Kinemage of the C-alpha trace (Angstrom):
@kinemage 1
@onewidth
@group {chain A} dominant
@subgroup {mainchain}
@vectorlist {calphas} color= white
{ca unk a 1} P -22.679 -7.589 3.955
{ca unk a 2} L -20.664 -4.534 2.805
{ca unk a 3} L -17.858 -4.720 0.233
{ca unk a 4} L -15.094 -4.972 2.862
{ca unk a 5} L -16.819 -7.896 4.592
{ca unk a 6} L -17.272 -9.582 1.214
{ca unk a 7} L -13.588 -9.119 0.305
{ca unk a 8} L -12.403 -10.482 3.672
{ca unk a 9} L -14.641 -13.557 3.353
{ca unk a 10} L -13.143 -14.230 -0.089
{ca unk a 11} L -9.626 -13.622 1.230
{ca unk a 12} L -9.995 -16.145 4.071
{ca unk a 13} L -10.884 -18.833 1.536
{ca unk a 14} L -8.030 -17.803 -0.776
{ca unk a 15} L -5.461 -17.998 2.027
{ca unk a 16} L -6.749 -21.387 3.189
{ca unk a 17} L -6.428 -22.719 -0.366
{ca unk a 18} L -2.959 -21.226 -0.865
{ca unk a 19} L -1.621 -22.794 2.334
{ca unk a 20} L -2.410 -26.202 0.838
{ca unk a 21} L -0.432 -25.359 -2.301
{ca unk a 22} L 2.691 -23.690 -0.845
{ca unk a 23} L 3.772 -24.098 2.784
{ca unk a 24} L 5.408 -21.365 4.888
{ca unk a 25} L 8.556 -23.498 4.978
{ca unk a 26} L 8.654 -23.509 1.174
{ca unk a 27} L 8.077 -19.728 1.001
{ca unk a 28} L 11.027 -19.198 3.345
{ca unk a 29} L 13.259 -20.895 0.764
{ca unk a 30} L 12.312 -18.495 -2.052
{ca unk a 31} L 15.334 -16.437 -3.255
{ca unk a 32} L 13.755 -13.048 -2.427
{ca unk a 33} L 12.939 -14.080 1.148
{ca unk a 34} L 16.469 -13.438 2.396
{ca unk a 35} L 16.938 -9.998 0.805
{ca unk a 36} L 17.305 -6.896 2.971
{ca unk a 37} L 14.233 -4.683 2.732
{ca unk a 38} L 14.203 -1.071 1.527
{ca unk a 39} L 12.705 1.508 3.894
{ca unk a 40} L 9.532 3.426 3.039
{ca unk a 41} L 9.797 5.471 6.234
{ca unk a 42} L 13.343 6.619 5.438
{ca unk a 43} L 12.339 7.590 1.903
{ca unk a 44} L 9.382 9.625 3.126
{ca unk a 45} L 11.511 11.512 5.657
{ca unk a 46} L 14.403 12.149 3.267
{ca unk a 47} L 15.012 15.814 2.461
{ca unk a 48} L 13.567 16.690 -0.953
{ca unk a 49} L 11.359 13.588 -1.007
{ca unk a 50} L 8.452 13.791 -3.452
{ca unk a 51} L 6.336 11.792 -0.988
{ca unk a 52} L 4.572 10.101 -3.895
{ca unk a 53} L 3.734 6.418 -3.453
{ca unk a 54} L 2.718 5.313 -6.949
{ca unk a 55} L 0.354 2.407 -7.338
{ca unk a 56} L -0.041 -0.272 -9.982
{ca unk a 57} L -3.775 -1.019 -9.966
{ca unk a 58} L -5.660 -2.345 -12.979
{ca unk a 59} L -9.209 -2.517 -11.626
{ca unk a 60} L -11.221 -1.829 -8.480
{ca unk a 61} L -14.659 -2.697 -7.064
{ca unk a 62} L -15.759 0.937 -7.311
{ca unk a 63} L -14.392 1.791 -10.790
{ca unk a 64} L -14.255 -1.560 -12.550
{ca unk a 65} L -11.527 -1.934 -15.183
{ca unk a 66} L -8.999 0.915 -15.034
{ca unk a 67} L -6.160 -0.090 -17.337
{ca unk a 68} L -5.245 -3.559 -18.565
{ca unk a 69} L -3.258 -2.223 -21.506
{ca unk a 70} L 0.009 -1.722 -19.622
{ca unk a 71} L 2.747 -3.937 -18.154
{ca unk a 72} L 3.786 -3.756 -14.512
{ca unk a 73} L 7.473 -3.595 -15.494
{ca unk a 74} L 6.964 -0.552 -17.737
{ca unk a 75} L 4.672 1.312 -15.347
{ca unk a 76} L 6.748 0.796 -12.203
{ca unk a 77} L 9.986 1.683 -14.021
{ca unk a 78} L 8.274 4.883 -15.203
{ca unk a 79} L 7.174 5.681 -11.654
{ca unk a 80} L 10.696 5.252 -10.281
{ca unk a 81} L 12.231 7.372 -13.043
{ca unk a 82} L 9.608 10.057 -12.326
{ca unk a 83} L 10.735 10.292 -8.686
{ca unk a 84} L 8.250 8.181 -6.725
{ca unk a 85} L 9.527 7.217 -3.249
{ca unk a 86} L 7.712 3.879 -3.120
{ca unk a 87} L 5.721 1.515 -5.323
{ca unk a 88} L 2.393 0.012 -4.301
{ca unk a 89} L 1.455 -3.176 -6.119
{ca unk a 90} L -2.007 -4.748 -5.843
{ca unk a 91} L -1.877 -8.515 -5.355
{ca unk a 92} L -5.602 -9.176 -4.849
{ca unk a 93} L -6.921 -10.780 -8.038
{ca unk a 94} L -10.650 -11.191 -7.425
{ca unk a 95} L -11.466 -7.531 -6.811
{ca unk a 96} L -8.426 -5.594 -8.071
{ca unk a 97} L -6.947 -7.718 -10.877
{ca unk a 98} L -3.609 -7.972 -9.047
{ca unk a 99} L -1.179 -10.892 -8.767
{ca unk a 100} L 1.855 -11.911 -6.735
{ca unk a 101} L 3.654 -12.288 -10.063
{ca unk a 102} L 3.225 -8.535 -10.600
{ca unk a 103} L 4.848 -7.914 -7.218
{ca unk a 104} L 7.903 -9.981 -8.162
{ca unk a 105} L 8.158 -8.361 -11.612
{ca unk a 106} L 8.072 -4.924 -9.995
{ca unk a 107} L 10.792 -5.994 -7.560
{ca unk a 108} L 13.058 -7.427 -10.246
{ca unk a 109} L 12.632 -4.292 -12.382
{ca unk a 110} L 13.239 -1.897 -9.480
{ca unk a 111} L 15.583 -3.465 -6.908
{ca unk a 112} L 16.371 -0.303 -4.903
{ca unk a 113} L 12.922 1.167 -4.168
{ca unk a 114} L 10.579 0.066 -1.360
{ca unk a 115} L 7.508 -1.841 -2.531
{ca unk a 116} L 4.245 -2.131 -0.637
{ca unk a 117} L 2.219 -5.307 -1.044
{ca unk a 118} L -1.289 -3.861 -1.352
{ca unk a 119} L -3.734 -6.539 -0.310
{ca unk a 120} L -6.132 -7.496 2.446
{ca unk a 121} L -3.712 -9.038 4.925
{ca unk a 122} L -5.450 -11.202 7.525
{ca unk a 123} L -2.988 -14.033 8.227
{ca unk a 124} L 0.682 -14.456 9.168
{ca unk a 125} L 0.991 -16.659 6.075
{ca unk a 126} L 0.456 -13.597 3.850
{ca unk a 127} L 3.244 -11.699 5.628
{ca unk a 128} L 5.733 -14.475 4.869
{ca unk a 129} L 4.360 -14.671 1.329
{ca unk a 130} L 4.853 -10.912 0.873
{ca unk a 131} L 8.521 -11.170 1.829
{ca unk a 132} L 9.018 -14.215 -0.396
{ca unk a 133} L 7.613 -12.393 -3.437
{ca unk a 134} L 9.680 -9.223 -2.946
{ca unk a 135} L 7.704 -6.785 -0.758
{ca unk a 136} L 9.355 -4.427 1.744
{ca unk a 137} L 6.177 -3.083 3.334
{ca unk a 138} L 2.845 -4.675 4.200
{ca unk a 139} L -0.556 -3.049 4.544
{ca unk a 140} L -2.748 -3.708 7.561
{ca unk a 141} L -6.264 -2.265 7.376
{ca unk a 142} L -7.392 -1.392 10.902
{ca unk a 143} L -11.048 -2.016 10.026
{ca unk a 144} L -10.244 -5.712 9.594
{ca unk a 145} L -8.823 -6.329 13.072
{ca unk a 146} L -9.138 -6.420 16.803
{ca unk a 147} L -6.086 -4.785 18.411
{ca unk a 148} L -4.387 -8.067 19.423
{ca unk a 149} L -4.616 -9.621 15.960
{ca unk a 150} L -3.220 -6.486 14.297
{ca unk a 151} L -0.299 -6.537 16.719
{ca unk a 152} L 0.513 -10.186 15.940
{ca unk a 153} L 0.687 -9.482 12.194
{ca unk a 154} L 2.645 -6.239 12.578
{ca unk a 155} L 5.145 -7.916 14.895
{ca unk a 156} L 5.670 -10.749 12.400
{ca unk a 157} L 6.408 -8.237 9.634
{ca unk a 158} L 8.997 -6.495 11.824
{ca unk a 159} L 10.620 -9.836 12.672
{ca unk a 160} L 11.074 -10.394 8.929
{ca unk a 161} L 12.698 -6.968 8.521
{ca unk a 162} L 9.674 -5.424 6.817
{ca unk a 163} L 7.853 -2.181 7.574
{ca unk a 164} L 4.171 -1.815 8.411
{ca unk a 165} L 1.667 0.639 6.965
{ca unk a 166} L -1.485 0.703 9.098
{ca unk a 167} L -4.501 2.141 7.316
{ca unk a 168} L -7.272 3.885 9.230
{ca unk a 169} L -10.616 5.419 8.223
{ca unk a 170} L -11.975 6.904 11.445
{ca unk a 171} L -11.027 8.045 14.944
{ca unk a 172} L -11.703 4.783 16.755
{ca unk a 173} L -9.397 2.850 14.416
{ca unk a 174} L -6.411 4.843 15.730
{ca unk a 175} L -6.744 2.560 18.765
{ca unk a 176} L -5.690 -0.401 16.586
{ca unk a 177} L -2.339 1.252 15.731
{ca unk a 178} L 0.510 -0.353 17.705
{ca unk a 179} L 4.226 0.064 18.391
{ca unk a 180} L 5.217 -2.192 15.469
{ca unk a 181} L 3.657 0.210 12.955
{ca unk a 182} L 5.970 2.552 10.993
{ca unk a 183} L 3.538 4.545 8.865
{ca unk a 184} L -0.121 5.425 9.445
{ca unk a 185} L -2.195 5.948 6.326
{ca unk a 186} L -5.556 7.690 6.295
{ca unk a 187} L -7.731 6.262 3.553
{ca unk a 188} L -10.058 8.965 2.272
{ca unk a 189} L -12.245 6.256 0.753
{ca unk a 190} L -14.805 4.722 3.072
{ca unk a 191} L -14.324 0.979 2.477
{ca unk a 192} L -17.937 0.294 3.393
{ca unk a 193} L -19.564 2.826 1.047
{ca unk a 194} L -16.618 3.657 -1.282
{ca unk a 195} L -17.336 7.392 -1.054
{ca unk a 196} L -14.205 9.602 -1.023
{ca unk a 197} L -13.489 12.736 1.031
{ca unk a 198} L -9.976 14.207 1.408
{ca unk a 199} L -11.120 16.023 4.543
{ca unk a 200} L -11.008 12.619 6.270
{ca unk a 201} L -7.194 12.940 6.293
{ca unk a 202} L -7.328 16.471 7.678
{ca unk a 203} L -9.776 15.552 10.433
{ca unk a 204} L -7.770 12.539 11.603
{ca unk a 205} L -4.281 14.062 11.245
{ca unk a 206} L -4.332 15.850 14.601
{ca unk a 207} L -5.195 12.606 16.425
{ca unk a 208} L -2.335 10.489 15.003
{ca unk a 209} L 0.662 10.424 17.401
{ca unk a 210} L 3.733 12.271 16.093
{ca unk a 211} L 5.942 9.166 16.290
{ca unk a 212} L 4.200 7.778 13.197
{ca unk a 213} L 4.874 9.048 9.677
{ca unk a 214} L 1.536 10.049 8.141
{ca unk a 215} L 0.376 9.395 4.595
{ca unk a 216} L -2.910 10.126 2.819
{ca unk a 217} L -4.517 7.620 0.478
{ca unk a 218} L -7.279 7.652 -2.173
{ca unk a 219} L -8.961 10.459 -4.064
{ca unk a 220} L -5.771 12.486 -4.553
{ca unk a 221} L -5.597 14.045 -8.010
{ca unk a 222} L -3.562 17.251 -8.019
{ca unk a 223} L -0.676 19.226 -6.550
{ca unk a 224} L -2.999 21.650 -4.724
{ca unk a 225} L -4.553 18.822 -2.682
{ca unk a 226} L -1.128 17.440 -1.807
{ca unk a 227} L 0.216 20.847 -0.720
{ca unk a 228} L -2.904 21.290 1.421
{ca unk a 229} L -2.317 17.929 3.107
{ca unk a 230} L 1.376 18.689 3.682
{ca unk a 231} L 0.271 21.616 5.860
{ca unk a 232} L -1.483 19.067 8.067
{ca unk a 233} L 1.653 16.991 8.580
{ca unk a 234} L 1.356 14.413 5.814
{ca unk a 235} L 4.656 13.167 4.360
{ca unk a 236} L 3.340 10.668 1.835
{ca unk a 237} L 0.570 10.440 -0.748
{ca unk a 238} L -0.586 7.147 -2.230
{ca unk a 239} L -1.889 7.633 -5.761
{ca unk a 240} L -3.012 4.930 -8.148
{ca unk a 241} L -6.122 5.569 -10.177
{ca unk a 242} L -5.128 9.133 -11.175
{ca unk a 243} L -1.970 7.737 -12.798
{ca unk a 244} L -3.284 4.387 -13.986
{ca unk a 245} L -6.219 5.762 -15.987
{ca unk a 246} L -3.790 7.615 -18.274
{ca unk a 247} L -2.091 6.002 -21.290
{ca unk a 248} L 1.323 6.538 -19.714
{ca unk a 249} L 1.099 6.301 -15.889
{ca unk a 250} L 4.812 7.074 -15.468
{ca unk a 251} L 4.476 10.319 -17.424
{ca unk a 252} L 1.409 11.292 -15.358
{ca unk a 253} L 3.418 10.675 -12.195
{ca unk a 254} L 6.325 12.769 -13.503
{ca unk a 255} L 3.976 15.663 -14.356
{ca unk a 256} L 2.546 15.734 -10.829
{ca unk a 257} L 5.955 15.564 -9.152
{ca unk a 258} L 7.221 18.413 -11.338
{ca unk a 259} L 4.168 20.483 -10.346
{ca unk a 260} L 4.957 19.845 -6.675
{ca unk a 261} L 8.445 21.290 -7.150
C-alpha cells in the first residue's frame, strides 16, 4: 500500500465518523454556507496577477513537521498583504496537521480572497463541509477517482457555487478532468513515491485543453522556475513548504512576488 492509498483509507474512516457527528443538513445551516464564493479562476486571469497560491501547511508525510510555531491568522494575512491571489489551507489532520478550524480562521481573517480547502476529497459530504467552513475552491485529486465519481463531486461543488481544482500527475489522469472543472493543477510530486520533478508540469502542459486555467504545484522554490513555467502556459503556482519553513511565511511570499515583478 503506497502513501496515497493509506491516506485514502484513513480518510474514508474519518468521513464515516464525521457524518455521525454532524449531518449534511446541519452543515447547510452554518453561517458561512450561504456566503457567495470568491473566484480563483478570475484572480488567476486578472491582469497583473502574481499567480501565487500560498499554502498554510504545518507538516507533511514526506517532510514531517514544517512549522508549528505560527498562527494561521498571521500567516494568511501576511500572504494576502504580500499579493497572493489565493490561499490554500490544509484540513487533513492525520498526515498534514491541518484542521477545519484553520480554514474558518483563514476565512474570517481574509474575507475577500479565494480559499482552497486542501484535503483528500472523496465524498459529497466533504464538499458541503468545505462550503460550511468557508472554502471557495475544492481540490479533487484525479488519482483517487474513476471518471464518473470525479464528475459527481465536481458537479456538487459547482451547484454550491464553488470552483474546482483538479490535480493530475500523469497523462492518463487528464481523462478524469471534466466540464465542471475550472482549474487543472499539475502536481510535480508523485503521490506514490513523493519524488518531485518540475518537468512534470512542462511535459503535461501541452496535453491540457486550453479551456482550463493551468497551475503548477509542489517543488516550486524560486522566481526562475515560475518564469520558466509561465512560458508553458501556467497561470498559477501553488507554494507552501518554501514559505512555511521560514520564520515569517508572509515575508517569504512577499520577497518572491517582488522578484517576479
